[in-house]
KEKE-3310 file (N, C-alpha, C; in steps of 0.2 Angstrom, whole numbers, plus 5000, padded with zeros to 4 digits):
npx = (4954:4953:4958:4956:4963:4957:4959:4958:4947:4941:4939:4932:4933:4923:4926:4915:4906:4906:4897:4889:4886:4900:4906:4909:4912:4911:4921:4919:4906:4893:4892:4886:4892:4888:4897:4895:4882:4889:4881:4871:4868:4865:4865:4871:4873:4880:4880:4871:4880:4893:4891:4889:4902:4909:4903:4907:4921:4921:4916:4927:4937:4933:4937:4949:4945:4937:4946:4954:4944:4941:4953:4955:4944:4947:4941)
npy = (5001:4985:4980:4970:4966:4959:4953:4966:4971:4978:4972:4976:4977:4983:4990:4994:4984:4973:4966:4960:4946:4938:4948:4957:4973:4980:4990:5005:5007:5001:4985:4974:4959:4944:4932:4919:4910:4913:4927:4941:4955:4968:4979:4993:5000:4991:4982:4967:4957:4962:4961:4947:4943:4948:4941:4928:4929:4931:4919:4910:4915:4914:4907:4913:4926:4925:4921:4932:4941:4935:4936:4949:4953:4946:4933)
npz = (5149:5142:5126:5112:5097:5082:5067:5061:5068:5083:5099:5114:5132:5145:5161:5169:5167:5175:5182:5173:5161:5153:5139:5124:5117:5102:5090:5079:5076:5086:5093:5105:5110:5117:5126:5130:5128:5111:5105:5100:5109:5106:5092:5084:5070:5062:5046:5040:5034:5039:5053:5054:5051:5062:5072:5069:5070:5084:5088:5084:5092:5105:5116:5119:5121:5132:5142:5143:5148:5160:5166:5167:5175:5186:5188)
capx = (4949:4957:4956:4959:4962:4957:4958:4956:4941:4943:4935:4934:4930:4922:4926:4909:4901:4908:4891:4885:4889:4905:4904:4913:4909:4915:4922:4917:4899:4893:4888:4887:4891:4888:4902:4893:4884:4890:4875:4870:4864:4862:4869:4870:4877:4883:4875:4871:4887:4898:4889:4890:4909:4911:4901:4912:4927:4920:4916:4933:4942:4929:4941:4954:4941:4934:4952:4955:4938:4942:4959:4953:4939:4949:4937)
capy = (4996:4980:4980:4964:4967:4953:4954:4973:4973:4979:4970:4980:4975:4989:4989:4995:4979:4967:4962:4957:4940:4940:4950:4962:4978:4980:4994:5012:5006:4997:4979:4970:4952:4940:4927:4913:4908:4919:4930:4948:4959:4974:4981:5000:5003:4986:4979:4960:4954:4964:4958:4940:4942:4949:4935:4922:4931:4930:4911:4908:4917:4913:4904:4918:4932:4923:4921:4939:4943:4932:4939:4957:4954:4941:4927)
capz = (5146:5138:5119:5108:5090:5078:5059:5060:5073:5090:5104:5120:5138:5149:5168:5172:5165:5179:5184:5167:5158:5148:5133:5121:5113:5096:5085:5079:5077:5093:5094:5111:5109:5123:5124:5132:5121:5107:5103:5099:5114:5102:5086:5082:5064:5057:5042:5042:5032:5044:5059:5053:5052:5069:5076:5067:5074:5091:5089:5083:5097:5111:5122:5120:5124:5139:5146:5144:5152:5167:5169:5168:5181:5192:5190)
cpx = (4953:4954:4960:4958:4962:4954:4955:4950:4944:4938:4937:4930:4929:4922:4919:4904:4903:4902:4886:4889:4895:4903:4909:4909:4914:4915:4919:4909:4899:4889:4890:4886:4893:4893:4900:4885:4885:4883:4875:4866:4860:4867:4867:4875:4880:4878:4876:4877:4892:4897:4890:4898:4911:4909:4905:4918:4927:4920:4923:4938:4938:4933:4946:4951:4939:4940:4954:4950:4940:4948:4958:4949:4941:4944:4939)
cpy = (4992:4980:4974:4966:4960:4955:4961:4976:4974:4977:4973:4977:4982:4987:4990:4989:4972:4963:4959:4950:4942:4942:4955:4967:4979:4987:5001:5012:5002:4991:4975:4963:4948:4934:4920:4913:4914:4921:4937:4951:4965:4976:4988:5001:4998:4983:4971:4956:4955:4961:4950:4939:4943:4943:4929:4923:4929:4923:4908:4909:4917:4912:4910:4924:4931:4923:4928:4942:4941:4935:4946:4957:4949:4936:4921)
cpz = (5141:5131:5116:5101:5086:5071:5058:5064:5080:5095:5111:5126:5143:5157:5171:5171:5169:5181:5179:5165:5154:5141:5130:5118:5108:5092:5085:5079:5084:5092:5100:5110:5115:5121:5126:5132:5117:5104:5103:5104:5110:5097:5084:5076:5060:5052:5043:5040:5037:5051:5059:5054:5059:5074:5075:5070:5081:5093:5089:5088:5104:5117:5124:5124:5131:5144:5148:5149:5159:5170:5171:5175:5187:5193:5188)
residu = (MET:PRO:THR:VAL:ALA:ILE:GLU:GLY:TYR:LYS:PHE:ARG:PHE:CYS:SER:SER:ASP:ILE:HIS:GLU:PRO:PRO:HIS:VAL:LEU:HIS:GLY:GLU:HIS:VAL:ALA:LYS:ILE:TRP:LEU:VAL:PRO:ILE:SER:ILE:GLU:PHE:ASN:HIS:GLY:TYR:ASN:GLN:PRO:GLU:LEU:ASN:ARG:ILE:LEU:ARG:LEU:ALA:ARG:GLN:ASN:GLN:GLU:ARG:LEU:LEU:GLU:ILE:TRP:ASN:ASP:TYR:PHE:ASN:GLN)
# end
């Protein structure tokens, strides 16, 4: 499972999610963040300020995360 570390947060790609739109799963708690457009599918355990930070990091690194997604799934 590819993992991208950004400012102390780990964004993971799960191989079983190939049939879903590009997204990342983040951290010890779990937040599923769609990459196009950047939005929250679900959040289990993050408070709002921390979730806002994760979303900001996803937006700032969207191109990089999508590139890794596409390389991993050969799209």
